[in-house]
C-alpha positions in Angstrom: -0.1 0.0 0.2 1.4 3.6 -0.9 1.4 6.1 1.6 -0.6 9.4 0.2 2.1 12.2 -0.6 2.5 14.3 2.1 2.2 17.6 -0.2 -1.0 16.2 -1.5 -2.0 16.2 2.2 -0.7 19.4 3.0 -2.4 20.8 0.0 -6.1 19.6 0.9 -5.7 21.1 4.3 -4.8 24.7 2.3 -7.6 24.6 0.2 -9.7 23.3 3.2 -8.5 26.6 5.3 -9.3 29.3 2.6 -12.4 27.3 1.6 -13.5 27.8 5.6 -12.2 31.4 5.3 -14.3 32.7 2.4 -17.4 30.5 3.0 -17.7 31.9 6.6 -16.9 35.6 5.0 -19.5 35.0 2.6 -22.0 33.5 5.1 -21.5 36.2 7.7 -20.9 39.2 5.7 -24.2 40.6 6.3 -23.8 40.8 10.1 -20.8 43.4 10.1 -23.4 46.1 10.1 -25.3 44.6 12.6 -25.8 47.0 15.2 -25.4 46.3 19.0 -28.3 43.4 19.9 -29.9 42.9 23.7 -27.6 43.0 26.2 -25.0 44.3 24.1 -26.1 48.1 24.7 -25.6 47.4 28.5 -22.5 45.8 28.5 -20.5 47.9 25.9 -22.3 51.1 25.9 -22.9 51.4 29.9 -20.2 48.7 31.5 -17.2 48.7 29.3 -17.3 52.3 28.0 -17.2 53.5 31.7 -15.1 50.9 33.4 -13.5 48.7 30.6 -10.1 50.1 31.4 -9.5 47.9 34.5 -9.6 44.7 32.4 -6.2 45.9 30.9 -4.6 45.2 34.3 -4.3 41.4 34.2 -4.1 40.8 37.8 -6.2 40.2 39.5 -8.1 38.4 37.2 -11.4 38.9 37.5 -14.9 37.4 36.1 -14.7 36.6 32.4 -11.6 38.7 32.1 -10.7 37.6 29.0 -14.1 38.1 27.5 -14.0 41.9 28.7 -10.8 42.4 27.8 -11.6 41.7 24.1 -14.7 44.1 24.4 -12.2 46.8 26.1 -9.9 46.6 23.0 -12.8 46.7 20.8 -14.1 49.9 22.5 -10.4 51.6 22.7 -10.3 50.6 18.7 -13.4 51.7 17.3 -15.3 53.3 20.4 -19.0 52.4 19.7 -18.7 51.3 16.1 -20.2 47.7 16.0 -18.4 46.8 12.9 -15.0 46.1 14.5 -16.7 44.1 17.4 -18.5 41.5 14.3 -15.3 41.1 12.9 -13.2 39.9 15.8 -16.4 37.4 16.2 -15.7 36.5 12.5 -12.3 35.8 13.2 -12.5 34.0 16.0 -15.1 31.6 14.8 -12.9 31.4 11.6 -10.0 29.9 13.9 -12.3 27.9 15.7 -13.1 26.2 12.8 -9.3 25.7 11.8 -8.9 24.1 15.3 -11.9 21.6 14.8 -10.3 20.8 10.9 -6.7 20.0 13.2 -8.2 17.9 15.9 -10.7 16.0 13.9 -7.6 15.1 11.9 -5.4 13.8 14.2 -8.1 12.3 16.1 -8.9 10.2 12.9 -5.6 9.9 11.7 -3.9 8.6 15.0 -6.9 7.7 17.2 -8.7 5.5 14.5 -7.7 3.4 11.6 -9.5 5.0 9.1 -6.3 6.2 7.2 -4.9 9.4 6.2 -6.6 10.5 3.0 -10.3 9.5 4.7 -9.0 11.4 8.0 -8.3 14.3 5.8 -11.6 14.1 4.0 -14.1 13.7 7.1 -11.8 16.4 9.1 -12.7 18.9 6.2 -16.4 17.6 6.4 -16.6 18.4 10.1 -15.0 21.8 9.7 -17.5 23.3 6.8 -20.4 21.7 8.9 -19.2 23.4 12.3 -18.4 26.8 10.2 -22.0 27.0 8.5 -24.4 25.8 11.0 -26.8 27.9 11.5 -27.2 27.6 15.4 -23.8 29.0 15.5 -25.5 32.4 14.2 -26.1 33.5 17.9 -22.8 32.7 18.7 -20.9 34.4 16.0 -23.3 37.5 15.2 -24.5 38.3 19.1 -21.4 40.2 20.4 -22.0 39.3 23.8 -22.4 35.6 23.1 -18.0 36.2 22.3 -17.8 34.7 25.8 -19.1 31.2 25.0 -17.1 31.6 21.2 -13.8 32.4 22.9 -14.0 29.7 25.8 -14.9 27.1 22.8 -11.7 28.5 20.9 -9.3 28.3 23.7 -11.0 25.0 25.0 -10.3 23.6 21.5 -7.1 24.6 21.3 -5.8 23.5 24.6 -7.1 20.0 23.1 -5.2 20.4 20.0 -2.1 21.2 21.9 -2.4 17.8 24.3 -2.8 16.0 21.1 0.4 17.4 19.6 2.1 17.2 22.7 1.2 13.5 23.4 2.3 12.4 19.8 5.3 10.1 19.7 6.9 12.3 17.3 6.1 15.6 19.1 7.9 18.3 17.2 8.5 21.5 20.0 8.5 18.8 22.8 6.0 17.3 24.7 6.5 19.9 27.6 6.5 22.9 25.4 2.9 21.5 24.3 1.3 20.9 27.5 2.7 24.3 28.6 0.8 25.7 25.7 -2.0 23.5 26.7 -2.4 24.6 30.3 -2.1 28.2 29.1 -5.2 28.0 26.5 -7.0 26.3 29.0 -6.5 29.4 31.6 -7.6 31.6 28.7 -10.5 29.3 28.0 -11.9 29.7 31.9 -11.3 33.5 31.6 -13.5 33.7 28.8 -16.3 32.0 30.3 -16.3 29.6 33.3 -18.0 26.3 31.8 -14.8 25.9 30.3 -13.5 23.7 33.4 -15.1 20.4 32.0 -12.0 20.5 29.8 -10.2 18.4 32.1 -13.0 15.6 32.0 -13.2 15.8 28.0 -9.2 15.4 27.9 -8.9 12.1 30.4 -11.8 10.6 27.9 -10.4 11.8 25.4 -6.8 10.2 26.6 -8.9 6.9 27.6 -10.0 6.1 23.8 -7.5 7.4 21.5 -4.6 7.6 23.2 -3.2 4.0 22.9 -0.4 2.4 21.2 2.9 3.1 19.9 1.8 6.6 18.0 1.3 7.9 21.4 3.5 9.1 24.4 3.5 6.8 27.5 0.6 7.6 30.1 3.2 8.1 33.0 4.4 10.8 30.8 1.1 12.8 30.5 1.0 12.7 34.2 3.7 14.7 35.2 3.9 16.8 32.5 0.3 17.6 31.9 -2.5 16.2 34.4 -0.7 17.8 37.4 0.0 21.1 35.7 -3.6 21.6 35.0 -4.9 20.2 38.3 -2.4 22.8 39.6 -3.6 25.5 37.0 -7.3 24.9 38.1 -6.2 25.4 41.6 -4.5 28.3 40.8 -7.4 30.2 39.0 -9.7 29.5 41.9 -7.2 31.0 44.5 -6.4 33.9 42.3 -10.0 34.6 41.0 -12.3 35.3 43.9 -15.0 35.8 41.9 -15.1 32.7 40.1 -14.9 30.7 43.2 -17.8 32.9 44.9 -19.7 31.8 41.6 -19.0 28.3 42.1 -20.3 28.7 46.0 -23.4 29.8 44.8 -23.9 26.8 42.3 -23.2 24.2 44.6 -26.0 24.5 46.8 -28.7 24.9 43.8 -27.6 21.6 42.1 -30.8 19.4 41.5 -30.7 15.7 40.1 -34.3 16.5 39.6 -33.7 19.1 36.9 -31.3 17.3 35.5 -33.8 14.5 34.5 -36.3 17.3 33.0 -33.2 18.5 30.7 -33.4 15.1 28.8 -36.1 16.2 26.5 -34.1 19.8 26.3 -30.7 18.3 25.3 -32.5 16.0 22.7 -34.0 18.7 21.1 -30.8 20.9 21.0 -29.3 18.0 19.7 -32.1 17.8 16.7 -31.0 21.5 15.9 -27.6 20.8 15.1 -29.0 18.7 12.1 -32.2 20.1 11.3 -31.7 24.2 12.2 -35.1 25.3 11.6 -37.4 27.2 13.6 -34.1 28.8 15.7 -35.2 31.5 17.8 -33.5 33.9 20.4 -35.4 32.9 23.7 -36.6 29.1 23.4 -40.1 28.8 25.2 -40.4 24.9 26.4 -44.1 24.9 27.8 -45.4 21.6 29.3 -46.5 20.2 26.3 -42.9 20.1 24.9 -42.1 17.8 28.0 -45.0 15.5 27.3 -43.8 14.5 24.2 -40.2 13.7 25.9 -40.6 10.0 26.2 -41.4 9.5 22.5 -38.3 11.9 21.9 -35.8 9.9 24.0 -37.1 6.7 22.4 -36.5 8.5 19.1 -33.1 9.6 20.1 -31.8 6.5 21.3 -33.2 4.4 18.0 -31.0 6.7 15.9 -27.7 6.5 18.2 -28.2 2.7 17.9 -28.2 2.9 14.0 -25.4 5.3 13.9 -23.5 2.7 16.3 -23.9 0.1 14.4 -23.0 2.0 11.2 -20.0 3.1 12.5 -19.2 -0.4 13.8 -17.9 -0.8 9.9 -15.4 1.7 10.5 -12.3 0.7 12.1 -12.4 1.6 16.2 -15.6 3.4 14.7 -17.2 2.4 18.2 -14.8 4.7 20.0 -15.4 7.5 18.0 -19.2 7.3 18.8 -18.9 6.9 22.3 -16.3 9.9 22.3 -18.5 12.3 20.0 -21.8 11.3 22.4 -19.6 12.2 25.5 -18.4 15.0 24.4 -21.7 16.6 23.8 -23.0 15.5 26.8 -19.7 16.8 29.1 -19.7 20.1 27.4 -23.2 21.0 27.7 -23.4 19.9 31.2 -22.4 23.1 32.5 -26.0 24.7 31.0 -27.7 21.7 31.0 -27.5 19.2 33.7 -27.8 19.7 37.3 -27.9 23.5 37.6 -31.4 25.0 37.6 -31.2 28.2 35.0 -34.0 30.5 33.8 -33.3 29.8 30.4 -33.6 25.9 29.5 -31.7 26.2 26.0 -29.5 29.0 24.5 -28.1 28.1 21.4 -24.9 29.7 22.0 -24.7 27.0 24.8 -24.4 24.6 21.8 -21.8 26.0 20.1 -18.8 24.0 21.8 -20.7 20.7 22.5 -21.9 20.6 18.7 -18.2 19.4 17.8 -18.9 16.0 19.0 -21.6 15.2 16.9 -20.7 17.1 14.1 -17.5 15.0 13.9 -19.8 11.9 14.3 -21.8 13.2 11.6 -19.0 14.0 9.1 -17.5 10.2 10.0 -21.1 8.8 9.1 -21.4 10.7 5.8 -17.9 9.6 5.0 -19.1 5.8 5.6 -22.1 6.4 3.5 -20.1 7.9 0.6 -17.7 4.9 0.8 -20.3 2.4 1.0 -22.2 3.5 -2.1 -19.0 3.8 -4.0 -18.4 0.4 -3.6 -21.3 -0.1 -5.8 -21.0 2.7 -8.7 -19.3 5.5 -9.3 -23.0 7.0 -10.1 -24.3 6.7 -6.3 -20.3 8.2 -5.3 -21.5 11.0 -7.1 -24.9 11.4 -5.9 -23.6 11.1 -2.3 -21.1 13.8 -2.9 -23.4 16.2 -4.3 -26.0 15.6 -1.3 -23.1 16.3 1.2 -23.0 19.7 -0.9 -26.3 20.3 -1.2 -26.5 19.8 2.6 -23.8 22.7 3.0 -25.2 24.9 0.6 -28.6 24.4 2.7 -26.9 25.0 5.9 -25.1 28.5 4.1 -28.5 29.5 2.8 -30.4 29.0 6.5 -27.4 30.8 8.1 -27.6 33.7 5.7 -31.3 33.8 6.4 -31.1 33.5 10.5 -28.2 36.2 10.3 -30.3 38.9 8.6 -33.0 38.5 11.8 -29.6 40.4 13.4 -30.0 43.3 11.2 -32.0 45.2 14.1 -33.2 44.5 17.6 -36.8 45.0 16.4 -36.2 42.2 13.7 -34.6 40.2 16.2 -37.5 40.4 18.7 -40.2 40.0 16.5 -38.7 36.6 15.2 -38.6 35.6 18.8 -42.3 36.5 19.5 -43.3 34.9 16.4 -41.7 31.7 17.3 -42.0 31.9 21.3 -45.6 33.7 21.5 -45.9 32.6 25.2 -42.4 33.7 26.1 -43.4 37.2 28.2 -39.6 38.3 28.1 -39.9 38.3 24.4 -43.0 40.6 24.6 -41.2 43.0 27.3 -38.1 43.0 24.8 -39.8 43.9 21.7 -42.1 46.4 23.5 -38.0 47.9 24.6 -37.1 48.1 21.4 -40.2 49.5 19.8 -40.0 52.6 22.3 -36.4 52.5 21.6 -37.3 53.5 18.1 -40.4 55.6 18.9 -42.9 53.4 17.1 -45.4 53.8 20.1 -48.4 52.2 18.3 -46.4 48.8 17.4 -45.4 48.6 21.3 -49.0 49.2 22.4 -49.7 45.7 21.7 -47.3 43.7 23.4 -47.4 46.3 26.7 -50.9 45.5 26.6 -50.5 42.1 26.8 -47.8 42.1 29.1 -49.5 44.1 31.4 -52.6 41.8 31.6 -50.5 38.7 31.8 -49.4 36.5 34.8 -45.7 37.8 34.2 -43.6 38.7 37.3 -44.4 41.8 38.9 -41.3 43.3 37.7 -42.5 42.8 34.0 -46.0 44.3 34.5 -44.7 47.0 36.3 -42.3 48.1 33.7 -44.9 47.1 31.0 -47.3 49.8 32.9 -44.9 52.3 33.3 -43.9 52.3 29.5 -47.5 52.2 28.7 -47.9 55.6 30.9 -44.9 56.9 29.0 -46.6 56.1 25.4 -50.0 57.9 26.7 -48.0 61.0 27.8 -46.6 61.0 24.1 -50.2 60.9 22.9 -51.0 63.9 25.3 -53.3 61.7 27.5 -51.8 62.8 31.3 -54.9 61.1 32.9 -54.4 57.8 31.3 -50.6 57.8 31.5 -51.1 58.8 35.4 -53.3 55.7 35.7 -50.8 53.4 34.3 -47.7 54.9 36.3 -50.1 54.1 39.6 -50.6 50.7 38.1 -47.0 50.2 38.1 -46.3 51.7 41.2 -49.1 48.9 42.9 -47.7 46.3 40.7 -44.2 46.3 42.3 -43.9 48.9 44.8 -40.2 48.3 45.0 -39.5 49.7 41.7 -38.2 53.1 41.5 -39.1 53.8 37.8 -43.0 54.1 38.5 -42.1 56.7 41.2 -39.9 58.4 38.9 -42.2 58.8 35.9 -45.0 60.1 38.0 -42.9 62.6 39.2 -41.9 63.5 35.9 -45.6 63.9 34.8 -46.3 66.4 37.7 -43.5 68.5 37.0 -44.6 68.9 33.8 -48.0 69.9 34.9 -46.8 72.6 37.3 -47.3 70.4 40.4 -44.0 70.6 42.0 -45.1 69.7 45.4 -46.3 66.3 44.1 -43.3 65.9 42.0 -40.8 66.3 44.8 -42.9 63.6 46.9 -42.8 60.9 44.0 -39.1 61.6 43.3 -38.1 61.4 47.0 -39.9 58.0 47.0 -37.7 57.0 43.9 -34.5 58.0 45.2 -35.7 56.2 48.6 -36.1 53.2 46.3 -33.2 53.4 44.4 -31.2 53.5 47.8 -33.2 50.4 49.4 -33.5 47.8 46.4 -31.1 46.5 43.9 -33.3 45.6 41.0 -30.5 45.3 38.2 -30.7 49.1 37.1 -28.5 51.9 38.6 -29.8 55.5 39.6 -30.3 57.6 36.5 -28.3 60.9 36.6 -31.2 62.4 35.5 -33.2 62.1 39.0 -31.0 64.9 40.6 -31.4 67.0 37.3 -35.3 66.5 37.7 -34.9 67.2 41.6 -33.2 70.3 41.0 -35.4 71.9 38.7 -38.3 70.9 41.1 -36.7 72.4 44.1 -35.3 75.6 42.0 -39.2 75.9 41.2 -40.3 75.6 44.7 -38.1 78.2 45.7 -35.8 75.6 48.1 -32.5 77.0 46.3 -30.3 74.8 48.8 -31.9 71.7 48.1 -31.8 72.6 44.4 -28.0 73.6 44.3 -27.4 70.6 46.1 -28.7 68.5 43.8 -27.4 70.2 40.4 -23.9 70.0 41.9 -24.3 66.0 42.1 -25.9 66.0 38.5 -22.7 68.0 36.9 -20.0 65.6 39.0 -21.5 62.8 36.9 -22.4 64.9 33.7 -19.7 67.3 33.7 -20.5 69.0 30.1 -24.1 69.3 30.6 -24.9 72.7 29.2 -28.7 72.3 30.6 -27.2 71.3 33.9 -24.9 74.4 33.8 -27.8 76.5 33.0 -29.8 75.7 35.9 -27.1 76.3 38.4 -26.6 79.7 36.8 -30.3 79.9 37.2 -30.1 79.1 41.0 -27.0 81.4 41.4 -29.3 84.4 40.0 -32.4 83.4 41.9 -30.2 83.7 45.1 -28.7 86.9 44.3 -24.9 85.5 43.3 -25.5 87.7 40.3 -21.8 88.0 39.4 -21.2 84.1 40.1 -24.4 83.7 37.6 -23.3 85.5 34.9 -19.7 84.1 34.9 -21.8 80.5 34.5 -23.7 81.7 32.0 -20.7 83.2 29.9 -19.1 80.0 30.3 -21.5 78.0 28.4 -20.7 76.9 25.2 -23.5 74.6 24.1 -25.9 74.6 21.4 -27.4 77.8 19.7 -30.5 77.1 21.8 -29.0 76.9 25.2 -26.8 79.8 24.7 -29.5 81.8 24.0 -31.3 80.9 27.1 -28.0 82.0 28.7 -27.9 85.2 26.9 -31.6 85.8 28.0 -30.7 85.2 31.8 -27.7 87.9 31.6 -30.0 90.3 30.0 -32.3 90.0 32.7 -29.7 90.1 35.5 -28.1 93.3 33.5 -31.5 95.0 33.5 -31.6 94.2 37.0 -28.5 96.1 37.5 -29.9 99.1 35.1 -27.4 98.2 32.5 -30.0 99.1 29.9 -27.6 98.9 26.8 -25.9 95.7 28.2 -29.0 94.1 28.7 -30.6 95.0 25.1 -27.4 93.8 23.5 -27.9 90.1 25.4 -31.4 90.1 24.4 -30.7 90.6 21.0 -27.9 88.2 20.7 -30.4 85.6 22.3 -32.6 86.0 19.4 -30.1 86.0 16.6 -29.1 82.3 18.3 -32.6 81.5 18.7 -35.1 83.7 16.7 -37.8 81.6 18.1 -37.2 82.5 22.0 -40.4 83.7 23.5 -38.7 84.3 26.5 -36.2 87.0 24.9 -39.0 88.5 22.5 -41.1 89.0 25.7 -38.2 90.6 27.7 -36.9 92.7 24.9 -40.2 93.9 24.4 -40.7 95.0 27.6 -37.6 96.8 27.9 -38.5 99.1 25.0 -41.6 99.9 26.3 -40.2 100.8 30.2 -37.1 102.5 28.5 -39.6 104.7 26.0 -38.1 102.6 23.2 -39.7 102.1 19.7 -43.1 101.0 20.4 -43.5 99.3 17.1 -40.7 97.1 17.5 -42.0 96.4 21.2 -45.4 95.5 19.6 -43.7 93.1 16.9 -41.4 91.3 20.0 -44.7 90.7 21.5 -46.9 89.5 19.4 -43.9 87.1 17.9 -43.5 86.1 21.9 -47.5 85.4 22.0 -47.2 83.0 19.0 -44.2 81.4 20.4 -45.4 80.6 24.0 -46.9 77.8 25.4 -47.1 79.4 29.0 -51.0 80.7 29.4 -50.2 82.9 32.0 -47.2 84.5 30.1 -49.6 84.5 27.0 -52.4 86.3 29.4 -49.6 88.6 30.3 -48.5 89.3 26.6 -52.2 90.3 25.7 -52.6 92.7 28.2 -49.5 94.5 27.1 -50.3 94.5 23.6 -53.6 96.0 24.5 -51.8 98.9 26.4 -49.8 99.5 23.5 -52.7 100.1 21.1 -54.5 102.2 23.8 -51.6 104.4 23.4 -50.6 104.1 27.1 -47.4 102.9 28.8 -48.8 101.6 32.3 -46.9 98.5 32.7 -47.5 95.1 33.8 -44.1 94.3 34.8 
């Protein structure tokens, strides 16, 4: 028997890797312009943007340190442009597919007796099935799922280095490869803690495949790998208190009954890898799904028996079968076994486990093609065409699935369509409708959510959002009713009090607004409910205190606000108004003059300076300030009104005064000010100068 040409093997690997690069780029190209989805906003826009620099300090390691470090690096290079984040995920997926290719090859070539040429073919099929599986869209396209993708890459890389170090003819030397393997394992855990299953998987791999004269002695692996990796696990636990704390929190929650109920979910996840239809971001496994569990289990067992006997025709095929099944179960165990979770199944959690079943499928495909080839070349051609067809179908489904991530609304509309009973999906869809100001569309899911048996949290948020919509539709009575229902649904959530206070303030009911703002602030201090206190609370309280004449409280609140939002021009404007109200005119003028914001804000500042100059009898300076305000904002009713009053009371041009009053009347929304303007216009028409100051 002639050995395959090494150059031919290398060439086939190179072509496969290039093929993986181009198909991944093609299948995921439509995701590069996708926005931040779901938790991306909170993780990147809020957490990474404000505290991401701490992850550049490698010690002490923090929870998912490597994952957050990658996001911090993305933010440093591209700020809030999602394209760079997506490119990183695509590159990671490509490298993972290449690692899958190499592990599959060495496993088949050295751990079974299929032959090198067959090993290349099977590993190539496995790599393409992995790269193009539609189930992996969530891991690659959803930026926050990078933790899963990153952990999977380093997990597989660690296994690859372990394999290379265990080969008899290890080129760099076993110790070097084992050191790289342990390092990659540490990186995997710092990506996502679920990677802690790796030692178990490696031991199973060792037990199944590393027998015979092709491998280093087991004793050597104990000294140079197993003991160091055990030490590495201990080091991670000691040096990462957050991870150790998480494990201590998990242990009391382990539940054997929950693990038994997961059988159907695990089987469903396995099915998705080969029949990837009705994929959704948030699965709703209702009781009827579990009622079909026994039938599903019997079906899966039947399929596995068929697969087992099919692979028995392959040398050492039984070992490959049991390893791939165990790989799937062990790597899935952190998310789908003894630990109860709110999400029974997430597609991203199938990313690493999929390698086992995909390798099994690739081996079965090769077995089938070889078997058919023995009968005729036509059957071989048809079988090969079937494999290509499956890859094309997977690519089409993947591109279609990725298109859902083009907007958050599309993503959650798709989720609600496929999981109509999932109340969280209704909540998220309504949230993104509101973010895009599609109030009519948001109304429907919010009504359903508010009337459902959802948790008090979801019902409270639904009523709050309905109140905001009614407020937009200028229906304050209905808005107030919804805000009060939000408070009733969950009195611990501060949002209802905050919204009710803002509604009172907009209606001039400042004493009522103060009471509700105080209640909101009290609850932000008392309860941890998932969201931090909004900086607007201090600003809104400052405005209310100013209108109530509580200037000390107003100054305290606005200074608190400006400490957090240092460049807020509206905040500085309000601070200047408080200085003016407390007769600190020089400080007020200095504050107003320092404003360099939008023309509208600067116009307000010039108007305020004009009032202060007028109080000091600096008439010419006051006129200049009012005119400057109108240059910056010709539609300022206050500047028109103040300039008109100044002209009237200083004997200025009455026609100009009348024009300014008419402009102020047409622009003002304050009914009290409108009435005052009308009286002044009447006085001007009667030819008197008796004023209404």
